C-alpha positions as CSV (number, residue, x, y, z in Angstrom):
1,M,64.5,33.3,41.9
2,D,61.9,33.8,39.5
3,F,62.0,30.7,38.0
4,W,61.1,28.4,41.0
5,S,58.6,30.6,42.1
6,D,57.0,30.1,38.4
7,F,57.9,26.5,38.9
8,W,56.5,25.9,42.4
9,S,53.0,27.7,41.2
10,F,53.0,25.7,38.2
11,I,53.3,22.6,40.5
12,W,51.0,24.3,42.8
13,I,48.1,24.5,40.1
14,F,48.7,21.4,38.9
15,F,48.2,19.6,42.0
16,W,44.7,21.7,42.5
17,S,43.6,20.8,39.0
18,F,44.2,17.3,39.6
19,A,42.6,17.1,42.9
20,F,39.3,19.0,41.6
21,I,39.0,16.9,38.4
22,A,39.3,13.8,40.9
23,Y,36.6,15.5,42.8
24,L,34.4,16.0,40.2
25,F,35.1,11.9,38.8
26,A,33.9,11.0,42.3
27,L,31.1,13.3,42.7
28,F,29.5,11.9,39.1
29,A,30.1,7.9,40.1
30,I,28.3,8.9,43.7
31,I,25.4,10.7,41.5
32,G,25.3,7.9,39.2
33,D,25.2,5.3,41.8
34,L,22.7,7.3,43.6
35,F,20.3,7.2,40.5
36,R,21.4,3.3,39.6
37,D,20.2,2.4,43.6
38,H,16.8,1.1,43.1
39,E,16.7,0.2,46.8
40,L,17.1,3.6,48.0
41,N,14.0,5.4,48.8
42,G,13.7,8.7,46.5
43,W,13.6,11.1,49.2
44,L,17.3,9.9,50.6
45,K,18.4,10.0,47.1
46,A,17.2,13.7,47.4
47,V,18.6,14.2,51.0
48,W,22.1,12.8,49.5
49,I,21.9,15.3,46.5
50,L,20.9,18.4,48.6
51,F,24.1,17.7,50.9
52,L,26.2,16.7,47.9
53,I,25.6,20.6,47.0
54,F,25.6,22.2,50.2
55,V,28.3,20.2,52.1
56,P,30.0,18.4,49.4
57,F,33.6,17.1,50.3
58,L,32.0,16.1,53.6
59,T,29.1,14.2,52.2
60,A,31.5,12.8,49.0
61,L,33.8,11.3,52.0
62,V,30.8,10.2,54.0
63,Y,29.4,8.7,51.0
64,L,31.8,6.7,49.7
65,I,33.0,5.4,53.3
66,A,29.2,4.3,54.3
67,R,28.1,3.3,50.8
68,G,31.3,2.3,49.0
69,N,31.1,-1.5,49.2
70,S,27.6,-1.7,47.7
71,M,28.5,0.8,45.0
72,A,31.0,-1.3,43.7
73,R,28.7,-4.5,44.0
74,R,26.0,-1.9,41.9
75,S,28.9,-1.2,39.5
76,A,29.7,-4.6,38.9
77,K,26.3,-5.8,38.4
78,Q,25.5,-3.0,35.7
79,A,28.6,-3.9,33.9
80,A,27.6,-7.6,34.0
81,D,24.3,-7.0,32.8
82,V,25.4,-4.7,29.9
83,Q,28.0,-7.8,29.1
84,S,25.3,-10.2,28.8
85,A,23.0,-8.1,26.9
86,T,25.7,-7.7,24.7
87,D,26.4,-11.0,24.1
88,A,22.7,-11.7,23.5
89,Y,22.7,-9.8,20.6
90,I,25.9,-10.5,19.3
91,R,24.4,-14.1,19.4
92,Q,21.2,-13.1,17.7
93,T,22.6,-10.9,15.1
94,A,25.2,-13.5,14.5
95,G,22.6,-16.1,14.1
96,A,24.9,-18.8,15.9
97,S,21.8,-20.4,17.6
98,A,20.6,-21.3,14.4
99,S,20.1,-24.9,13.8
100,P,21.5,-26.9,10.6
101,S,17.8,-27.4,9.3
102,D,17.1,-23.8,9.6
103,E,20.3,-22.8,7.6
104,I,19.4,-25.4,5.0
105,A,15.8,-23.8,4.8
106,K,17.1,-20.4,4.2
107,A,19.4,-21.7,1.8
108,K,16.5,-23.4,-0.2
109,G,14.6,-20.4,-0.1
110,L,17.4,-18.4,-1.8
111,L,17.7,-21.1,-4.3
112,D,14.2,-21.1,-5.0
113,A,14.2,-17.2,-5.2
114,G,16.9,-17.5,-7.8
115,T,18.9,-15.4,-5.6
116,I,21.8,-18.5,-5.5
117,S,22.6,-21.3,-7.9
118,Q,22.4,-24.7,-7.2
119,Q,26.2,-24.9,-6.8
120,E,26.0,-22.2,-4.3
121,Y,23.0,-24.3,-2.7
122,D,25.0,-27.4,-2.7
123,A,28.0,-25.6,-0.9
124,L,26.0,-23.9,1.8
125,K,24.1,-27.0,2.6
126,A,27.1,-29.3,3.2
127,K,28.4,-26.5,5.3
128,A,25.6,-26.7,7.5
129,L,25.5,-30.3,7.7
130,A,29.6,-30.1,8.5
131,G,28.6,-27.3,11.6
132,A,26.0,-29.9,13.0
């Protein structure tokens, strides 16, 4: 009898722990969304935060019902903005936008500085012209 009592106590604690962690995820998502929304007035943000502090479960439920769709759009827009910024940074860093003449000029500068040999310069020049 004691085993089943402990087993169901464990299940009960596990359930409430899961519910609490899920609530914390929702709470942080709501707070993040509030500060991500540039169209919402600062006073309204403060009111939402106050209600989240004093009536947390009801406020979270109302927020998710009332603003859930726009919350998803803002999150998707932020993810797209981050992705485009990352792509732009990678293109800039990789130098993918450099033209063949830019590559040849860089190689010529390295040759003139003595960093690379004539054979390496010819190989870089051929590679740049082949990529054009």
